[in-house]
C-alpha positions as a Markdown table, in Angstrom:
| # | Residue | x | y | z |
|---|---|---|---|---|
| 1 | Met | -7.0 | -14.4 | 30.7 |
| 2 | Lys | -6.1 | -15.9 | 27.4 |
| 3 | Leu | -7.8 | -16.0 | 23.9 |
| 4 | Gln | -9.0 | -19.4 | 22.9 |
| 5 | Lys | -7.7 | -20.7 | 19.6 |
| 6 | His | -10.3 | -22.3 | 17.3 |
| 7 | Ser | -10.2 | -26.1 | 16.7 |
| 8 | Ala | -10.4 | -25.5 | 13.0 |
| 9 | Asn | -7.1 | -23.6 | 12.9 |
| 10 | Pro | -5.5 | -22.8 | 10.6 |
| 11 | Ile | -8.7 | -21.5 | 9.0 |
| 12 | Leu | -6.9 | -20.5 | 5.8 |
| 13 | Lys | -3.8 | -22.2 | 4.3 |
| 14 | Pro | -1.7 | -21.5 | 1.1 |
| 15 | Glu | -3.4 | -22.7 | -2.0 |
| 16 | Pro | -1.0 | -24.8 | -4.1 |
| 17 | Thr | -3.0 | -24.5 | -7.3 |
| 18 | Asn | -2.7 | -20.7 | -7.4 |
| 19 | Ala | 0.9 | -19.6 | -8.0 |
| 20 | Trp | 0.4 | -16.2 | -6.4 |
| 21 | Glu | -0.7 | -17.7 | -3.0 |
| 22 | Glu | 1.0 | -21.1 | -3.0 |
| 23 | Leu | 3.6 | -20.2 | -0.3 |
| 24 | Val | 1.9 | -17.7 | 2.1 |
| 25 | Val | -1.5 | -16.6 | 3.3 |
| 26 | Cys | -1.4 | -14.5 | 6.5 |
| 27 | Asn | -2.3 | -11.2 | 8.3 |
| 28 | Pro | -5.9 | -10.8 | 7.2 |
| 29 | Gly | -8.0 | -7.7 | 7.5 |
| 30 | Val | -11.6 | -8.8 | 8.4 |
| 31 | Tyr | -14.9 | -6.9 | 8.4 |
| 32 | Arg | -18.4 | -8.2 | 9.0 |
| 33 | Asp | -21.0 | -6.4 | 6.9 |
| 34 | Gly | -24.5 | -7.6 | 7.5 |
| 35 | Asn | -24.1 | -11.4 | 7.9 |
| 36 | Thr | -21.0 | -11.7 | 5.7 |
| 37 | Phe | -17.4 | -11.8 | 7.0 |
| 38 | Tyr | -15.0 | -10.3 | 4.4 |
| 39 | Met | -11.4 | -11.4 | 4.7 |
| 40 | Leu | -8.7 | -9.5 | 2.7 |
| 41 | Tyr | -5.6 | -11.6 | 3.2 |
| 42 | Arg | -1.9 | -11.2 | 2.4 |
| 43 | Ala | -0.7 | -13.8 | -0.1 |
| 44 | Ala | 2.6 | -14.7 | -1.9 |
| 45 | Gly | 3.9 | -17.4 | -4.1 |
| 46 | Asn | 7.3 | -19.1 | -4.3 |
| 47 | Asp | 9.1 | -16.4 | -6.4 |
| 48 | Asp | 12.5 | -15.1 | -5.3 |
| 49 | Glu | 11.3 | -11.5 | -5.4 |
| 50 | His | 8.4 | -12.3 | -3.1 |
| 51 | Val | 5.7 | -10.2 | -4.6 |
| 52 | Ile | 2.9 | -9.8 | -2.1 |
| 53 | Arg | -0.8 | -9.3 | -3.0 |
| 54 | Phe | -4.3 | -9.4 | -1.5 |
| 55 | Gly | -6.8 | -12.3 | -1.9 |
| 56 | Leu | -10.4 | -12.2 | -0.9 |
| 57 | Ala | -12.4 | -14.9 | 1.1 |
| 58 | Thr | -15.8 | -14.7 | 2.7 |
| 59 | Ser | -17.7 | -16.5 | 5.4 |
| 60 | Glu | -21.2 | -16.6 | 6.9 |
| 61 | Asp | -20.1 | -18.0 | 10.2 |
| 62 | Gly | -16.7 | -16.4 | 10.7 |
| 63 | Val | -14.9 | -19.7 | 10.7 |
| 64 | His | -15.3 | -21.4 | 7.3 |
| 65 | Phe | -14.0 | -19.1 | 4.6 |
| 66 | Glu | -14.3 | -19.6 | 0.8 |
| 67 | Arg | -11.9 | -17.9 | -1.6 |
| 68 | Gln | -13.8 | -15.6 | -4.0 |
| 69 | Ser | -11.4 | -15.6 | -6.9 |
| 70 | Asn | -8.4 | -17.6 | -8.3 |
| 71 | Glu | -6.8 | -14.2 | -8.9 |
| 72 | Pro | -5.7 | -11.5 | -6.4 |
| 73 | Val | -8.3 | -8.7 | -5.8 |
| 74 | Leu | -5.6 | -6.1 | -5.3 |
| 75 | Gly | -1.9 | -6.2 | -6.1 |
| 76 | Pro | 1.1 | -3.9 | -6.6 |
| 77 | Ser | 0.5 | -1.1 | -9.1 |
| 78 | Asp | 2.2 | -0.9 | -12.5 |
| 79 | His | 4.0 | 2.4 | -12.0 |
| 80 | Gly | 3.1 | 3.8 | -8.6 |
| 81 | Pro | 5.0 | 3.8 | -5.3 |
| 82 | Asp | 3.3 | 0.6 | -4.2 |
| 83 | Met | 4.6 | -1.4 | -7.3 |
| 84 | Gly | 6.6 | -3.7 | -5.0 |
| 85 | Cys | 4.0 | -5.2 | -2.7 |
| 86 | Val | 0.8 | -4.6 | -0.7 |
| 87 | Glu | 0.4 | -6.2 | 2.6 |
| 88 | Asp | -1.3 | -6.3 | 6.1 |
| 89 | Ala | -4.7 | -4.8 | 5.5 |
| 90 | Arg | -6.8 | -3.2 | 8.2 |
| 91 | Ile | -10.4 | -2.5 | 7.3 |
| 92 | Val | -12.9 | 0.1 | 8.6 |
| 93 | Lys | -16.1 | 1.5 | 7.0 |
| 94 | Phe | -17.4 | 5.0 | 6.4 |
| 95 | Asp | -20.6 | 5.7 | 4.6 |
| 96 | Glu | -20.9 | 3.0 | 1.9 |
| 97 | Tyr | -17.1 | 2.5 | 1.4 |
| 98 | Phe | -14.7 | 0.2 | 3.1 |
| 99 | Tyr | -11.4 | 2.0 | 3.7 |
| 100 | Val | -8.3 | -0.2 | 3.8 |
| 101 | Thr | -4.9 | 0.8 | 5.2 |
| 102 | Tyr | -2.0 | -1.3 | 4.0 |
| 103 | Ala | 1.8 | -1.3 | 4.0 |
| 104 | Phe | 3.7 | -1.2 | 0.7 |
| 105 | Arg | 7.1 | -1.0 | -0.9 |
| 106 | Pro | 8.4 | 0.4 | -4.2 |
| 107 | Phe | 10.1 | -3.0 | -5.0 |
| 108 | Pro | 9.4 | -6.6 | -3.8 |
| 109 | Pro | 11.2 | -7.4 | -0.5 |
| 110 | Gly | 12.6 | -10.8 | -1.5 |
| 111 | Gln | 12.2 | -13.9 | 0.6 |
| 112 | Tyr | 13.1 | -12.0 | 3.8 |
| 113 | Trp | 13.3 | -15.0 | 6.1 |
| 114 | Lys | 16.5 | -15.9 | 4.3 |
| 115 | Phe | 18.1 | -12.5 | 5.1 |
| 116 | Lys | 19.3 | -10.9 | 8.3 |
| 117 | His | 16.6 | -9.4 | 10.5 |
| 118 | Asp | 14.9 | -6.3 | 9.0 |
| 119 | Gln | 16.8 | -6.6 | 5.6 |
| 120 | Val | 15.0 | -6.6 | 2.2 |
| 121 | Leu | 16.1 | -6.5 | -1.4 |
| 122 | Thr | 17.1 | -3.1 | -2.7 |
| 123 | Gln | 17.9 | -1.6 | -6.1 |
| 124 | Glu | 20.5 | 0.9 | -7.1 |
| 125 | His | 19.1 | 4.3 | -8.2 |
| 126 | Gly | 22.0 | 6.7 | -7.5 |
| 127 | Ala | 23.2 | 8.5 | -4.4 |
| 128 | Leu | 20.7 | 11.3 | -4.7 |
| 129 | Ala | 17.6 | 9.0 | -5.0 |
| 130 | Pro | 14.9 | 9.5 | -2.3 |
| 131 | His | 15.4 | 7.6 | 0.9 |
| 132 | Phe | 12.2 | 5.6 | 0.1 |
| 133 | Ile | 13.7 | 4.3 | -3.1 |
| 134 | Lys | 17.3 | 3.7 | -1.9 |
| 135 | Arg | 16.2 | 1.6 | 1.1 |
| 136 | Asn | 13.1 | 0.0 | -0.5 |
| 137 | Met | 11.2 | 1.3 | 2.6 |
| 138 | Ala | 7.8 | 0.3 | 3.8 |
| 139 | Asn | 5.3 | 3.1 | 3.9 |
| 140 | Ser | 1.5 | 2.9 | 4.4 |
| 141 | Ala | -1.3 | 3.8 | 2.0 |
| 142 | Leu | -5.1 | 4.0 | 1.9 |
| 143 | Ala | -7.5 | 2.5 | -0.6 |
| 144 | Met | -11.3 | 2.5 | -0.8 |
| 145 | Thr | -13.8 | 0.0 | -2.2 |
| 146 | Lys | -17.5 | -0.9 | -2.0 |
| 147 | Asp | -17.0 | -4.6 | -2.8 |
| 148 | Phe | -13.3 | -5.5 | -2.4 |
| 149 | Lys | -13.0 | -6.0 | -6.1 |
| 150 | Ser | -13.1 | -2.5 | -7.6 |
| 151 | Trp | -10.6 | -0.2 | -5.9 |
| 152 | Ile | -9.7 | 3.5 | -5.7 |
| 153 | Arg | -6.1 | 3.9 | -4.5 |
| 154 | Leu | -5.8 | 7.1 | -2.5 |
| 155 | Gly | -2.1 | 6.9 | -2.0 |
| 156 | Arg | 0.5 | 7.3 | 0.8 |
| 157 | Ile | -0.7 | 8.5 | 4.2 |
| 158 | Thr | 2.7 | 8.3 | 6.0 |
| 159 | Asp | 6.0 | 10.2 | 5.5 |
| 160 | Ser | 8.0 | 8.6 | 2.7 |
| 161 | Asn | 11.3 | 8.7 | 4.8 |
| 162 | Leu | 9.8 | 6.7 | 7.7 |
| 163 | Asp | 9.3 | 3.0 | 7.9 |
| 164 | Asp | 5.8 | 3.6 | 9.3 |
| 165 | Arg | 3.6 | 0.5 | 9.4 |
| 166 | Asp | 0.8 | -0.9 | 11.6 |
| 167 | Val | -1.3 | 2.1 | 10.4 |
| 168 | Ile | -4.8 | 1.6 | 11.6 |
| 169 | Leu | -7.8 | 4.0 | 11.4 |
| 170 | Phe | -10.5 | 4.3 | 14.1 |
| 171 | Pro | -13.9 | 3.2 | 12.7 |
| 172 | Glu | -15.5 | 6.5 | 13.4 |
| 173 | Lys | -14.5 | 10.1 | 14.1 |
| 174 | Val | -13.7 | 11.1 | 17.7 |
| 175 | Asn | -14.5 | 14.7 | 18.6 |
| 176 | Gly | -15.1 | 15.5 | 14.9 |
| 177 | Lys | -11.7 | 14.2 | 13.7 |
| 178 | Phe | -10.4 | 11.0 | 12.1 |
| 179 | Val | -7.9 | 9.1 | 14.4 |
| 180 | Met | -5.0 | 6.9 | 13.4 |
| 181 | Leu | -2.6 | 4.5 | 15.2 |
| 182 | His | 0.8 | 4.2 | 13.6 |
| 183 | Arg | 4.3 | 2.8 | 14.4 |
| 184 | Pro | 7.2 | 4.8 | 12.9 |
| 185 | Lys | 10.3 | 2.7 | 13.3 |
| 186 | Glu | 12.7 | 5.6 | 13.3 |
| 187 | Trp | 11.0 | 7.5 | 16.2 |
| 188 | Val | 13.2 | 6.0 | 19.0 |
| 189 | Gly | 15.7 | 7.5 | 21.4 |
| 190 | Glu | 15.8 | 10.6 | 23.5 |
| 191 | Asn | 14.1 | 12.8 | 21.1 |
| 192 | Trp | 11.1 | 10.5 | 20.9 |
| 193 | Gly | 10.3 | 9.6 | 24.5 |
| 194 | Gly | 13.5 | 7.7 | 25.4 |
| 195 | His | 12.3 | 4.3 | 24.3 |
| 196 | Lys | 14.8 | 2.0 | 22.5 |
| 197 | Tyr | 12.4 | 0.2 | 20.2 |
| 198 | Pro | 9.5 | 1.2 | 18.0 |
| 199 | Ala | 6.3 | 2.3 | 19.8 |
| 200 | Ile | 2.6 | 3.0 | 19.1 |
| 201 | Trp | 1.7 | 6.6 | 18.3 |
| 202 | Ile | -1.7 | 8.2 | 17.8 |
| 203 | Arg | -2.7 | 11.3 | 15.8 |
| 204 | Ser | -5.8 | 13.1 | 14.5 |
| 205 | Ser | -6.8 | 14.8 | 11.3 |
| 206 | Asp | -9.7 | 16.5 | 9.5 |
| 207 | Asp | -9.0 | 14.4 | 6.4 |
| 208 | Met | -8.1 | 10.8 | 6.0 |
| 209 | Leu | -5.3 | 11.7 | 3.6 |
| 210 | Val | -3.8 | 14.6 | 5.4 |
| 211 | Trp | -2.1 | 13.7 | 8.7 |
| 212 | Asn | 0.0 | 16.8 | 9.5 |
| 213 | Glu | -1.1 | 17.3 | 13.2 |
| 214 | Pro | 1.4 | 16.2 | 15.9 |
| 215 | Ser | 1.4 | 12.6 | 17.0 |
| 216 | Asn | 1.3 | 11.6 | 20.6 |
| 217 | Leu | 3.2 | 8.6 | 22.0 |
| 218 | Leu | 0.5 | 6.1 | 23.1 |
| 219 | Leu | 2.4 | 3.0 | 24.2 |
| 220 | Lys | 6.1 | 2.2 | 24.4 |
| 221 | Gly | 7.7 | -1.2 | 25.1 |
| 222 | Thr | 8.9 | -2.5 | 28.5 |
| 223 | Pro | 12.6 | -3.4 | 28.7 |
| 224 | Asn | 13.5 | -7.0 | 29.2 |
| 225 | Ser | 9.9 | -8.2 | 28.7 |
| 226 | Trp | 7.7 | -10.0 | 26.2 |
| 227 | Glu | 6.9 | -6.5 | 24.7 |
| 228 | Glu | 10.1 | -4.7 | 24.2 |
| 229 | Lys | 8.9 | -3.6 | 20.8 |
| 230 | Val | 5.2 | -2.9 | 20.3 |
| 231 | Gly | 2.8 | -2.0 | 17.4 |
| 232 | Gly | -0.9 | -1.7 | 16.9 |
| 233 | Ser | -2.7 | -4.9 | 15.6 |
| 234 | Thr | -6.4 | -4.6 | 15.0 |
| 235 | Pro | -8.8 | -1.7 | 14.3 |
| 236 | Pro | -10.2 | -0.2 | 17.6 |
| 237 | Leu | -13.6 | -1.5 | 18.6 |
| 238 | Lys | -16.0 | 0.9 | 20.3 |
| 239 | Thr | -17.6 | -0.3 | 23.5 |
| 240 | Asp | -19.6 | 1.4 | 26.3 |
| 241 | Lys | -16.4 | 1.3 | 28.5 |
| 242 | Gly | -13.9 | 2.6 | 26.0 |
| 243 | Trp | -12.0 | 1.7 | 22.8 |
| 244 | Leu | -10.8 | -1.9 | 22.8 |
| 245 | Val | -7.5 | -2.3 | 20.9 |
| 246 | Leu | -5.3 | -5.4 | 20.5 |
| 247 | Tyr | -1.6 | -4.8 | 20.0 |
| 248 | His | 1.5 | -7.0 | 19.4 |
| 249 | Gly | 4.6 | -7.2 | 21.6 |
| 250 | Val | 7.9 | -8.6 | 20.6 |
| 251 | Glu | 10.7 | -9.8 | 22.9 |
| 252 | Thr | 14.5 | -9.3 | 22.4 |
| 253 | Gly | 14.1 | -6.0 | 20.7 |
| 254 | Gly | 11.9 | -7.3 | 17.9 |
| 255 | Thr | 13.7 | -10.5 | 17.0 |
| 256 | Gly | 11.8 | -13.0 | 19.3 |
| 257 | Tyr | 8.2 | -14.3 | 19.6 |
| 258 | Tyr | 5.3 | -12.1 | 18.6 |
| 259 | Arg | 2.6 | -12.1 | 21.3 |
| 260 | Val | -0.7 | -10.2 | 21.8 |
| 261 | Gly | -1.9 | -7.8 | 24.5 |
| 262 | Ala | -5.0 | -5.6 | 24.9 |
| 263 | Leu | -5.6 | -1.9 | 25.7 |
| 264 | Met | -8.6 | 0.1 | 26.7 |
| 265 | Leu | -8.6 | 3.8 | 25.5 |
| 266 | Asp | -10.8 | 6.6 | 26.8 |
| 267 | Leu | -13.9 | 7.0 | 24.5 |
| 268 | Asn | -13.6 | 10.8 | 24.2 |
| 269 | Asp | -9.8 | 11.0 | 24.4 |
| 270 | Pro | -8.2 | 7.9 | 22.9 |
| 271 | Thr | -4.7 | 9.3 | 23.7 |
| 272 | Lys | -5.4 | 8.2 | 27.3 |
| 273 | Ile | -4.9 | 4.5 | 28.2 |
| 274 | Ile | -7.4 | 3.5 | 30.9 |
| 275 | Gly | -6.5 | -0.2 | 31.0 |
| 276 | Lys | -3.8 | -2.5 | 29.8 |
| 277 | Thr | -3.1 | -6.2 | 30.1 |
| 278 | Arg | 0.1 | -6.8 | 32.0 |
| 279 | His | 0.8 | -10.1 | 30.4 |
| 280 | Trp | 0.2 | -11.5 | 26.9 |
| 281 | Ile | -3.3 | -12.9 | 26.1 |
| 282 | Met | -2.1 | -15.0 | 23.1 |
| 283 | Glu | 1.3 | -16.4 | 22.1 |
| 284 | Pro | 2.7 | -18.9 | 19.6 |
| 285 | Glu | 2.0 | -22.5 | 20.7 |
| 286 | Phe | 1.2 | -24.7 | 17.7 |
| 287 | Asp | 3.1 | -25.8 | 14.6 |
| 288 | Tyr | 1.1 | -23.3 | 12.4 |
| 289 | Glu | 2.4 | -20.5 | 14.6 |
| 290 | Ile | 6.0 | -21.6 | 15.0 |
| 291 | Asp | 6.9 | -23.6 | 11.9 |
| 292 | Gly | 6.7 | -21.0 | 9.1 |
| 293 | Tyr | 8.6 | -18.1 | 7.7 |
| 294 | Tyr | 8.8 | -16.2 | 11.0 |
| 295 | Lys | 9.2 | -18.9 | 13.6 |
| 296 | Gly | 7.1 | -17.9 | 16.5 |
| 297 | Cys | 4.5 | -15.3 | 15.5 |
| 298 | Val | 0.8 | -14.6 | 16.2 |
| 299 | Phe | -0.1 | -11.3 | 14.4 |
| 300 | Pro | -3.7 | -10.1 | 14.6 |
| 301 | Thr | -4.9 | -7.7 | 11.9 |
| 302 | Gly | -8.7 | -8.2 | 12.1 |
| 303 | Asn | -11.3 | -8.4 | 14.8 |
| 304 | Val | -15.1 | -8.6 | 14.9 |
| 305 | Ile | -17.6 | -8.6 | 17.8 |
| 306 | Val | -20.6 | -10.9 | 17.3 |
| 307 | Asp | -23.1 | -10.8 | 20.2 |
| 308 | Asp | -20.7 | -11.2 | 23.2 |
| 309 | Thr | -18.0 | -13.0 | 21.3 |
| 310 | Leu | -14.8 | -11.3 | 20.0 |
| 311 | Tyr | -13.4 | -13.0 | 16.9 |
| 312 | Val | -9.7 | -12.3 | 16.4 |
| 313 | Tyr | -8.1 | -13.1 | 13.0 |
| 314 | Tyr | -4.3 | -13.4 | 12.9 |
| 315 | Gly | -1.3 | -14.5 | 10.9 |
| 316 | Gly | 0.6 | -17.5 | 12.1 |
| 317 | Ala | 4.3 | -17.8 | 11.5 |
| 318 | Asp | 3.9 | -15.6 | 8.4 |
| 319 | Lys | 2.4 | -18.5 | 6.6 |
| 320 | Tyr | -1.2 | -19.3 | 7.9 |
| 321 | Ile | -4.3 | -17.7 | 9.2 |
| 322 | Gly | -5.8 | -18.5 | 12.5 |
| 323 | Leu | -8.8 | -17.5 | 14.6 |
| 324 | Ala | -9.0 | -17.0 | 18.3 |
| 325 | Thr | -12.1 | -16.0 | 20.4 |
| 326 | Cys | -13.2 | -14.9 | 23.8 |
| 327 | Asn | -16.1 | -13.3 | 25.6 |
| 328 | Val | -15.6 | -9.6 | 24.8 |
| 329 | Asn | -17.0 | -8.3 | 28.1 |
| 330 | Glu | -14.7 | -10.5 | 30.1 |
| 331 | Leu | -11.7 | -9.2 | 28.1 |
| 332 | Ile | -12.8 | -5.6 | 28.6 |
| 333 | Asp | -13.3 | -6.0 | 32.4 |
| 334 | Phe | -10.0 | -7.9 | 32.7 |
| 335 | Thr | -8.1 | -5.2 | 30.8 |
| 336 | Leu | -9.7 | -2.4 | 32.9 |
| 337 | Ser | -8.9 | -4.2 | 36.1 |
| 338 | Gln | -5.2 | -3.6 | 35.4 |
| 339 | Pro | -4.9 | 0.2 | 35.1 |
| 340 | Phe | -2.1 | 1.6 | 33.1 |
């Protein structure tokens, strides 16, 4: 089974009249509230520092999105730990607030596609400076909003000495606790399950800002496959048969193509995988997924179910935004037919 890419792709492109988004729009968080689709997308201009911000677009049909402002709706803070960039939003809703997890850095990363793999710009602050500052590390934070325009920044929700991204909240409590997926890059090797490359972990908490309970290894990569390195992609979707989660897999230890797979997790114990696609369900195929700043990448960060259709929103080649769809019940049954 494969996701079907929309004929209108890419559904959002860089906007040459806005300097802050003239080079990149990608990796959108998307949430449907009522009849409106809200898209919080990653954007950057053609500056050497590569400052990354969020723009806002909305849609009534989930395909045709209109920008809501010529200015970013959320950007790096003036003096906080996220003063370098904000990127890769995932959106859930509790009560009347949208809660957005996002990755950040203390300084802009630079135009990373011009550097060696996994390298970013750094600044000198002395030998005793915190690890986070010395390495310009990516952490993850949480913010809340009612309208995607006025924000409350709640701060870091991962350890400062870990490159811990792909942090995604479940959209409701499970057994009275909040649940998070995350991908700490340093948790590899014999002390962390024996896997060679970053994996998906899951943890619970009584409070969305306090994640001090032990994490459980959820999914590690498969050597010499399309998914040697894995990470969570989209917020879990609750179904009658379990939690549906899309994840990304990367070949050659994280330097090759980004592709997409699906998991089904137990409704009452999401640390248990009850189904997993053996092969990818989406991969880079078209120019907007191959000819960009990461050459060969489909990276979902938003998903919505409308009637029986799953809408999957993804970044293409770190430059564009695409949409893929499928019948959600067919995907669920297909994933469950391949027990983990």
